[in-house]
DOBAKE-601407 format. One line per 8 residues: number of its first residue (from 1); for each residue x, y, z of C-alpha. Coordinates in steps of 0.2 Angstrom, whole numbers, always signed. Each point is the difference from the previous one (the first is absolute). Example, Ala and Ser with C-alpha at 12.3 -4.5 7.8 and 13.67 -1.06 7.14 Angstrom:
2
1) +62 -22 +39  +6 +17 -3
***
This chain:
176
1) +623 +341 +391  -4 +0 +18  -5 -12 +9  -14 +11 +8  -3 +7 -22  -3 -19 -4  -12 -5 +15  -8 +16 -7
9) -2 -7 -16  -5 -16 +4  -15 +5 +10  -5 +12 -14  +1 -14 -12  -10 -10 +12  -12 +12 +1  +0 +3 -22
17) -7 -20 +1  -13 +5 +11  -10 +7 -15  +13 -3 -17  -4 -21 +7  -17 +3 -1  -5 +9 -16  -3 +18 +9
25) +4 +15 -7  +5 +10 +16  +19 +4 -3  +9 -3 +19  +7 +10 +11  +16 +9 -4  +14 -3 +16  +0 +13 +10
33) +16 +12 +0  +5 -4 +17  +3 -18 +6  -13 -9 +8  +5 -10 +16  -1 -20 +0  -14 +0 +9  -10 +9 -12
41) +5 -9 -12  -3 -17 +6  -20 +3 +3  +0 +8 -16  +6 -16 -6  -11 -11 +11  -13 +10 -7  +3 +1 -17
49) +1 -20 -1  -17 -5 +9  -8 +14 -11  +11 -9 -16  -9 -15 +6  -17 +5 +1  +4 +8 -16  +6 -17 -8
57) -13 -6 +9  -16 +9 -8  +10 -1 -20  +2 -20 +2  -20 +0 +7  -8 +11 -15  +15 -6 -13  -9 -20 +2
65) -18 +5 +0  -7 -12 +13  -14 -6 +3  -6 +2 +21  +4 -21 +1  +17 +1 -9  +6 +18 +9  -7 -10 +18
73) +11 -15 -5  +14 +13 -7  +1 +13 +15  +8 -10 +14  +13 -8 -14  +7 +16 -7  -1 +8 +19  +11 -15 +5
81) +10 +2 -16  +4 +18 +5  +4 -2 +18  +13 -11 -7  +5 +12 -13  +2 +12 +15  +11 -11 +8  +12 -1 -17
89) -3 +20 -3  +6 +4 +19  +18 -10 -9  +0 +11 -13  -1 +13 +9  +14 -5 +12  +11 -2 -15  -7 +18 -8
97) +7 +6 +16  +16 -8 +1  +4 +6 -17  -4 +16 +8  +11 -2 +15  +15 -4 -10  -1 +11 -16  +13 +14 +3
105) +11 -17 +4  -4 -16 -13  +11 -11 -3  +2 -13 -8  -3 -13 +13  -15 +10 +4  -9 +2 -15  +1 -17 -4
113) -7 -5 +16  -14 +13 -5  -2 -7 -15  -2 -18 +5  -15 +4 +13  -8 +10 -13  -1 -19 -12  -4 -9 +17
121) -17 +11 +2  -2 +1 -20  +0 -18 +3  -8 -3 +13  -16 +13 -5  -1 -12 -16  -2 -16 +11  -16 +8 +12
129) -6 +5 -17  +0 -18 -7  -6 -7 +19  -17 +11 +0  -3 -2 -19  -2 -18 +3  -8 +3 +17  -13 +13 -12
137) +0 -12 -12  -8 -14 +13  -12 +10 +3  -8 +11 -14  +9 -10 -14  +13 +7 -14  -5 +15 -7  -1 +7 +17
145) +14 -3 +7  +9 +4 -20  -6 +17 +2  +1 +1 +17  +22 -4 -6  -1 +12 -13  -6 +15 +8  +12 -5 +14
153) +13 +2 -12  -5 +15 -6  -3 +13 +15  +18 -11 +6  +7 +7 -17  -7 +19 +5  +8 +0 +16  +17 -8 -4
161) +1 +15 -14  -5 +12 +12  +15 -5 +16  +11 -5 -12  -2 +14 -10  +4 +14 +14  +14 -9 +9  +15 +7 -8
169) +12 -14 -8  +14 -10 +14  +18 +5 -5  +14 -7 +5  +19 +2 +2  -1 -10 -15  -14 +4 -10  +10 +17 -2
***
């Protein structure tokens, strides 16, 4: 599989996240038969990530069913969370791009590096959610904070599944 094909697959996976992760029924656009230029893919990914953040915010607020006072307290905390999560997702995107770049010549060493970077990402994401649970609990109480964690976990699981199901399994010289 070529780097361009893998990168297009990644872009397609992200495009699918925009609809599937937010429980919309619209299908993701199919990749074009000609490979898009890297700048176009980068722009599509940037716009899609903005859209996913916006959709996640709406979904989160709908699920939490907050009153006006609670919404006023929650919104700035959640905006800060989304900013911090966006920085973490930059690491995830870079790791996937590195995977795409090395896919055709993957070594055991590179595979190990990529897997460890992914594990680090998941640990940091869990720590981030835990820290915002504490912030939300302090401002809005345990019930709202617990629902935040539940909804965030559900959305993250959907997004993770969409990304992982659209990336080819890793192969190395020793994995056959």
